Each structure stands twice: as C-alpha cells, then as structure tokens.
C-alpha positions in Angstrom: 79.6 145.8 242.2 79.7 149.3 243.7 77.7 149.7 246.9 75.1 152.4 246.6 74.2 152.0 250.3 77.4 153.9 251.1 76.2 157.0 249.3 76.4 160.1 251.5 73.4 162.5 251.6 72.9 165.8 253.5 69.9 167.8 254.9 68.1 169.8 252.2 68.0 172.9 254.5 71.8 173.1 254.1 71.6 173.6 250.4 71.8 176.9 248.6 69.1 177.3 245.9 68.8 179.6 242.9 65.0 179.6 242.5 62.5 180.8 245.1 58.8 181.5 245.4 59.5 185.2 245.8 60.6 185.2 242.1 57.5 183.4 240.8 55.3 185.1 238.2 51.9 185.9 239.6 48.6 186.3 237.8 48.3 189.9 238.9 51.7 190.8 237.5 51.9 193.3 234.8 52.4 190.8 232.0 53.5 192.1 228.6 52.1 190.2 225.6 54.8 189.5 223.1 54.2 190.4 219.4 54.1 186.9 218.0 51.8 185.6 215.3 52.5 182.0 216.4 51.6 182.7 220.0 48.3 184.3 219.0 47.5 181.3 216.7 48.3 178.9 219.5 46.1 180.8 222.0 43.2 180.8 219.6 43.6 177.0 219.0 43.7 176.4 222.8 40.6 178.5 223.3 38.8 176.7 220.4 39.8 173.2 221.9 38.6 174.3 225.3 35.3 175.5 224.1 34.8 172.3 222.1 35.8 170.1 225.1 38.9 168.7 223.2 42.2 167.7 224.7 44.7 170.4 225.6 47.9 168.6 226.7 51.0 170.4 228.1 54.3 168.5 228.1 57.0 170.2 230.1 60.6 170.1 231.4 61.9 171.3 234.8 63.0 174.7 233.6 59.4 175.9 233.7 59.4 175.6 237.5 62.8 177.3 237.9 61.7 180.4 236.0 58.6 180.7 238.1 55.8 180.0 235.5 53.8 177.4 237.5 51.3 179.8 239.0 50.0 180.7 235.6 49.7 177.1 234.5 48.0 176.3 237.8 45.4 178.9 236.9 44.9 177.3 233.5 44.2 174.0 235.3 41.7 175.6 237.6 39.9 177.1 234.6 39.7 173.6 233.1 41.6 174.7 230.0 44.5 172.2 230.4 43.3 168.6 230.3 46.5 166.7 230.9 50.0 167.6 232.3 52.9 165.4 231.2 56.3 166.2 232.6 59.8 164.8 232.8 61.4 163.7 236.0 63.2 167.0 236.5 59.9 168.9 236.6 58.6 166.6 239.4 61.7 167.1 241.5 61.7 170.9 241.2 57.9 171.0 241.8 58.3 168.8 244.9 61.1 170.9 246.4 59.0 174.1 245.9 56.2 172.5 247.7 58.5 171.3 250.5 60.7 174.4 251.2 59.6 177.1 248.7 62.9 176.9 246.9 64.7 174.7 244.3 67.6 174.5 241.8 71.0 173.9 243.4 74.3 175.1 241.9 75.3 172.0 239.9 78.7 173.3 238.8 79.7 173.8 242.5 78.2 170.7 244.0 79.4 168.3 241.4 83.0 169.0 242.5 82.6 167.2 245.9 79.9 164.7 244.8 77.1 166.4 246.7 75.1 167.4 243.6 71.6 165.9 243.9 72.3 164.4 247.4 69.8 166.4 249.5 68.3 163.8 251.8 64.6 164.8 251.8 64.2 165.0 248.0 65.5 161.5 247.4 64.0 159.8 250.4 60.5 161.3 250.4 60.0 161.0 246.6 61.4 157.5 246.4 59.3 156.3 249.4 56.2 157.8 247.8 57.0 156.1 244.4 57.5 152.7 246.1 54.2 153.1 247.9 52.5 154.0 244.7 54.0 151.0 242.9 52.5 148.7 245.5 49.1 150.3 245.2 49.2 150.4 241.3 49.3 154.1 241.1 51.3 156.2 238.6 54.4 158.3 239.3 52.4 161.6 239.0 49.6 160.5 241.3 52.1 159.2 243.8 53.9 162.5 244.0 50.6 164.5 244.0 49.5 162.5 247.1 52.9 163.2 248.7 52.8 166.9 248.0 49.3 167.2 249.4 50.8 167.1 252.9 53.6 169.6 252.3 53.6 173.3 253.5 53.8 175.0 250.1 51.5 172.6 248.3 49.4 175.5 246.8 52.5 176.4 244.8 52.7 173.0 243.2 51.4 172.3 239.7 51.5 168.5 240.3 49.4 169.0 243.5 46.7 171.0 241.8 46.4 168.5 238.9 46.1 165.6 241.3 43.6 167.5 243.5 41.4 168.4 240.5 41.7 164.9 239.1 43.4 166.1 235.9 45.9 163.5 234.5 49.4 164.3 235.8 52.0 161.9 234.3 55.7 161.8 235.0 58.0 160.3 232.3 61.4 159.4 233.7 64.6 158.0 232.1 66.7 155.6 234.1 69.6 157.4 235.7 68.6 160.8 234.4 67.1 162.2 237.7 68.8 162.9 241.0 66.4 160.5 242.9 68.3 157.6 241.3 71.4 158.7 243.2 69.9 157.9 246.6 70.2 154.6 248.5 66.4 154.7 248.9 65.8 154.4 245.1 63.9 151.4 243.8 64.4 151.3 240.0 61.6 148.8 239.6 59.1 151.0 241.4 60.0 154.0 239.3 59.8 152.0 236.2 56.4 150.5 237.1 54.8 153.9 238.1 56.3 155.8 235.1 55.1 153.1 232.7 51.6 153.3 234.3 51.8 157.1 233.4 52.9 156.2 229.9 49.6 154.3 229.4 47.6 157.3 230.8 49.3 159.6 228.4 48.5 157.3 225.5 44.8 157.3 226.5 44.8 161.1 226.4 46.6 161.2 223.1 44.0 158.8 221.6 41.5 161.7 222.0 43.8 164.4 220.6 41.8 164.9 217.3 40.7 168.5 217.2 42.8 169.3 220.3 46.2 170.9 221.1 49.5 169.5 222.3 52.2 171.9 223.6 55.8 170.9 224.4 57.6 173.4 226.6 61.2 173.2 227.6 61.8 169.4 227.0 64.3 168.8 224.3 64.6 165.0 224.5 62.5 163.0 227.0 59.0 164.4 226.3 59.3 164.5 222.5 60.6 160.9 222.5 57.9 159.7 224.9 55.2 161.5 222.9 56.2 159.9 219.6 56.0 156.4 221.0 52.7 157.0 222.9 51.2 158.8 219.8 52.2 155.8 217.6 50.4 153.4 220.0 47.2 155.4 219.8 47.3 155.3 216.0 48.2 151.7 216.0 45.1 151.0 218.1 42.9 152.6 215.4 42.3 156.1 216.9 42.1 158.8 214.3 44.5 161.6 215.2 45.0 163.8 212.1 43.8 167.3 212.6 45.3 168.8 215.8 47.7 171.6 216.7 51.2 170.8 217.9 53.4 173.5 219.3 56.9 173.7 220.7 58.0 176.5 223.0 61.7 176.7 223.9 64.6 179.1 224.0 66.5 177.5 221.2 65.7 175.1 218.3 66.3 171.4 219.0 66.1 168.4 216.7 63.7 166.1 218.6 60.9 168.6 219.3 61.1 169.9 215.7 60.9 166.4 214.2 59.0 164.3 216.8 56.5 166.9 217.9 56.0 169.3 215.0 56.8 167.5 211.8 56.1 163.8 211.8 52.8 163.7 213.9 51.2 166.5 211.9 52.0 165.1 208.4 48.4 164.1 207.8 46.8 167.4 208.3 47.8 168.9 211.6 49.1 172.4 212.4 52.6 172.9 213.8 53.8 176.1 215.6 57.4 176.8 216.7 57.7 179.6 219.3 61.2 180.5 220.3 61.9 182.8 223.3 62.6 182.8 227.0 60.0 180.8 228.9 59.5 183.6 231.5 58.3 185.7 228.5 56.5 183.3 226.2 54.5 181.4 228.8 53.1 184.6 230.5 52.2 185.9 227.1 50.4 182.7 226.2 48.6 182.7 229.5 47.4 186.3 229.0 46.2 185.6 225.5 44.4 182.4 226.5 42.6 183.9 229.5 41.5 187.1 227.8 38.0 185.7 227.6 38.2 183.0 230.3 
C-alpha cells in the first residue's frame, strides 16, 4: 500500500493565490441590479419566507468565495434572512484560507505539474486537526471549522465563522477524496466521515421544515444537489409535508443535477422552480440588493 506519511507539504505563505480580500464585493459597493424576472421572483419569495419565519436555505460551492461574494451573504445571515448554510468541502477550504491569510485559490494548472497542488501545510493540518477534535466531541464538520476560524486573524471575513457565531446551522458536505485536505498525512477519513454525516442529519432537520420556505443552490453542480436529494427524501420518508416551497439554482451554465435534483423532482407536487444563469459576481449582488431593499 502506498505510504501517505511520505507526502510532502509546504508553507502556505509560499503559495501564490488568485483571490484576495481586496477583490471582495462590499455592501457599500455600487451594485447594479440585473434585469431578471427570475431574480425578482426569488427575492420576493425569500422576503416572504423571512417575514413568515420560514426556512431560507442556501447551498453553495467554493466558487462563491473565490469571486468575493461572501460579505453580502454574511450580511444576510446577520439580518436573520438565511436560516441555514450548507456547503461542499471546497467552500470550507476557501473560507478557511480567507480567514487565515486573507487570500485563497492557488493556480491548479501550474501546481499539479510538480505534485504541489493542495499541499499547503496549514490548510490540511489545521482543518484536519479541527475535524478530528470535532469528531471526538460529537460535533459536525461545519461547527468544527467555525470554532477553528474563530481564532484566526481574518475571521470577520468568513461566512462559516459568522454562521457558527450566530448559531445558524452551517453544514459541510464532503465527498471522499474530492477535497485537498484528503491529500495530507494528517487526514483522518473516519473523522471527516463522522462529522460530515452529522451535518447531513442537521441539513435533513432543516429540510423537514422547508414547507413555505426557499432553497437556493449556488455554484454546486454535483455534491450539493446529490446531498439535497437524499436528505430531502429522508424528510419526506419520515412524514414531513414538503410540497409548496421555492427551489432556485444559480450558476454560470446549466448542469444536469441541479436542474433535475433541485428544480424538477422535488417541486413536482406543487413547488416553484427558478433557474438563474449568469456570473455569480453579478447575480448574487443583484439578489442581495433586491432582498435587502426593505430589510
């Protein structure tokens, strides 16, 4: 068997990054609202759910962090508009690195050539140690990383930190081998599995209350749509009525799984589905501006 203990890592400070806090979109930026009927419907549904104290669940992929949209989502958390944040492993890694050094997103095409892609020491070691500790104390993946980020220098820029701090469910849904933290000698697959499965149960609990609420998938083409479909099925299997809700998918191009697993199948009994295509750095600020116009 190949020996993962021989894997070579390097200091995170030596890595060049493509995304930085200086490029993040701020609340006071001059945000242009896109002319989109679907965005306006979605914003109205989110406002309606918020006023009626219904669930507003955002599922997201890592690209959202890299294009600098997290400050807007953090504000929606602070305003108690978003009730649950569910993300894939990529999101948690980028969010952690932003909190640690204010930068993230390496050049994969360059670093994969010498096997250094994903091998920044601090990212793998610190996240894996936090997950192992969380596993021993029966915490979820998201809560474990939230606690870790609470001690980092740029924690105020972290979406996971703010969700954890405000006691809003923050769940991380990982796939074995899909994230760079699996590449590190410090990785404990059992701990990751236990904490992410804990989060799967938390997501299912939130989905059981989705009737009259809103679910938005942003920038996850595979993991979150698949996790959502299984979690959603469990909620219905346990007898919870989830028929009339709004499901939206926001991405740059159309993908099979979000279309079928988020928009079509779950809403077949009376829900509303909205497909919003466009660059995240345009659609997310537009949605934020529309949702907060009265908040």
